[in-house]
C-alpha positions as CSV (number, residue, x, y, z in Angstrom):
1,M,-229.1,45.5,44.6
2,S,-232.0,46.6,46.7
3,A,-230.3,50.3,46.1
4,L,-231.4,49.8,42.4
5,R,-234.9,48.8,43.0
6,P,-236.1,52.1,44.1
7,A,-234.3,53.8,41.2
8,Q,-236.1,51.3,38.9
9,A,-239.4,51.7,40.8
10,Y,-238.9,55.5,40.1
11,K,-238.1,55.4,36.5
12,S,-240.9,52.9,36.1
13,A,-243.8,55.3,37.7
14,A,-242.1,58.1,36.0
15,V,-242.7,56.4,32.3
16,N,-246.0,55.1,33.2
17,T,-247.6,58.2,34.6
18,A,-245.8,60.6,31.8
19,T,-247.8,62.2,29.2
20,P,-247.1,61.5,25.7
21,S,-245.0,64.7,25.1
22,S,-242.8,63.9,28.2
23,L,-242.2,60.4,26.8
24,L,-241.1,61.7,23.9
25,L,-238.6,64.3,25.5
26,M,-237.7,61.1,27.7
27,L,-236.9,59.0,24.6
28,Y,-234.8,61.9,22.9
29,D,-232.9,62.6,26.5
30,G,-232.0,58.6,26.3
31,A,-230.6,58.9,23.0
32,I,-228.5,61.7,23.5
33,K,-227.3,60.4,26.7
34,F,-226.1,56.9,25.1
35,M,-224.6,58.8,22.0
36,R,-222.8,61.1,24.6
37,I,-221.5,58.0,26.5
38,A,-220.2,56.6,23.2
39,D,-218.7,60.2,22.0
40,K,-216.6,59.9,25.3
41,A,-215.7,56.4,24.9
42,F,-213.8,57.4,21.8
43,E,-211.0,58.7,24.4
44,F,-210.5,55.3,25.8
45,E,-207.0,53.6,25.7
46,D,-208.1,50.0,26.0
47,P,-209.4,48.7,22.5
48,L,-211.8,46.4,23.7
49,E,-213.6,49.0,26.3
50,F,-213.4,51.5,23.2
51,N,-215.4,49.3,21.0
52,Q,-217.4,47.8,23.5
53,T,-218.6,51.1,24.8
54,I,-218.9,52.7,21.4
55,H,-220.9,49.8,20.2
56,N,-223.1,49.2,23.0
57,N,-224.4,52.6,23.1
58,L,-225.0,53.5,19.7
59,I,-226.8,50.4,19.4
60,K,-229.2,51.7,22.4
61,A,-229.3,54.9,20.6
62,Q,-230.5,53.2,17.6
63,N,-233.1,51.4,19.4
64,I,-234.7,54.5,20.5
65,V,-234.5,56.1,17.1
66,R,-236.0,52.9,15.8
67,E,-238.8,53.1,18.2
68,L,-239.5,56.8,17.7
69,R,-239.7,55.9,14.0
70,G,-242.2,53.0,14.7
71,A,-244.5,54.9,17.0
72,L,-245.0,57.3,14.0
73,I,-245.6,54.5,11.6
74,S,-248.0,52.6,14.0
75,N,-249.9,55.5,14.4
76,G,-250.9,55.4,10.7
77,E,-252.0,58.3,8.6
78,S,-252.9,61.8,10.4
79,K,-253.7,65.3,9.4
80,D,-250.0,66.1,9.7
81,G,-249.1,63.5,7.3
82,D,-246.1,65.5,5.8
83,L,-244.7,66.1,9.3
84,V,-245.0,62.5,10.0
85,N,-243.4,61.4,6.6
86,N,-240.4,64.0,7.2
87,L,-240.0,62.9,10.7
88,I,-239.8,59.2,9.6
89,A,-237.1,60.0,7.0
90,L,-235.1,62.1,9.5
91,Y,-235.4,59.0,12.0
92,D,-234.2,56.5,8.9
93,Y,-231.4,58.8,8.3
94,F,-230.5,59.0,12.1
95,D,-230.5,55.3,12.3
96,R,-228.4,54.9,9.1
97,R,-225.9,57.4,10.3
98,L,-225.7,55.8,13.7
99,Q,-224.9,52.4,12.2
100,E,-222.3,53.8,10.0
101,A,-220.5,55.6,12.8
102,N,-220.6,52.4,15.0
103,F,-219.1,50.2,12.0
104,K,-216.5,53.0,11.1
105,K,-216.1,54.3,14.8
106,N,-216.4,57.6,13.6
107,R,-216.9,60.2,16.1
108,E,-217.7,63.3,13.9
109,I,-221.0,61.3,12.7
110,V,-222.0,60.5,16.4
111,N,-221.4,64.3,17.1
112,E,-223.4,65.5,14.1
113,I,-226.4,63.4,15.2
114,I,-225.9,64.4,19.1
115,D,-226.5,67.9,17.6
116,R,-229.2,67.3,15.3
117,M,-231.2,65.2,17.9
118,T,-230.5,67.9,20.5
119,E,-232.1,70.6,18.2
120,L,-235.0,68.8,17.5
121,R,-235.5,67.9,21.2
122,G,-235.4,71.4,21.9
123,A,-238.0,72.0,19.0
124,W,-240.4,69.5,20.8
125,A,-239.7,70.8,24.5
126,E,-240.5,74.4,23.2
127,A,-243.9,73.0,21.6
128,Y,-244.8,71.0,24.6
129,N,-244.1,74.2,26.8
130,K,-246.5,76.2,24.5
131,E,-248.8,73.4,24.7
132,N,-248.7,73.7,28.6
133,Q,-248.8,77.6,28.6
134,N,-252.2,77.5,26.4
135,K,-253.8,74.8,28.9
136,D,-252.9,77.1,31.9
137,S,-254.0,80.1,30.2
138,S,-257.5,78.5,29.3
139,I,-258.0,78.2,33.0
140,K,-259.3,81.5,34.2
141,P,-258.3,82.4,37.9
142,P,-261.3,83.1,40.4
143,T,-262.3,87.0,40.5
144,S,-261.4,88.9,43.6
145,D,-265.1,90.0,44.3
146,S,-266.3,86.4,44.9
147,N,-266.2,86.2,48.7
148,S,-268.5,83.4,48.9
149,S,-265.8,81.1,47.3
150,R,-262.9,81.6,49.7
151,L,-262.0,79.5,52.4
152,S,-261.8,80.7,55.9
153,L,-259.6,79.3,58.3
154,M,-260.9,81.5,61.3
155,G,-264.0,79.3,61.7
């Protein structure tokens, strides 16, 4: 049990100090991870393990999708209303399809949503990277002829 505490503390610190963009990517990573676990469970021989593993992990993925949707709804109207409405509709679709996959124990549906969420996660990661590049490029490096601002270790 003591081995879990440092890992839990690390995860908690990572979440509590993350930027909104990083949190978004973490949520996508979590949903994709749980769907992949469910996908692997389709190979289980034991019916109990098969059903429980698929069910539990698809429910976890659905909870994340619902959290993503809820965050958009709770933020209300924004200047990007069309994007927000399209994402809400997409998250609704993901939620319905995951529910169907869980009910029917349909592996193809799980793989469809993994593919779509992976693609969407990649788009968010690309936007996040571009945002960071723009921030970095707005910080101007010091010019080489400003000798007065250099730190001397020689004393």
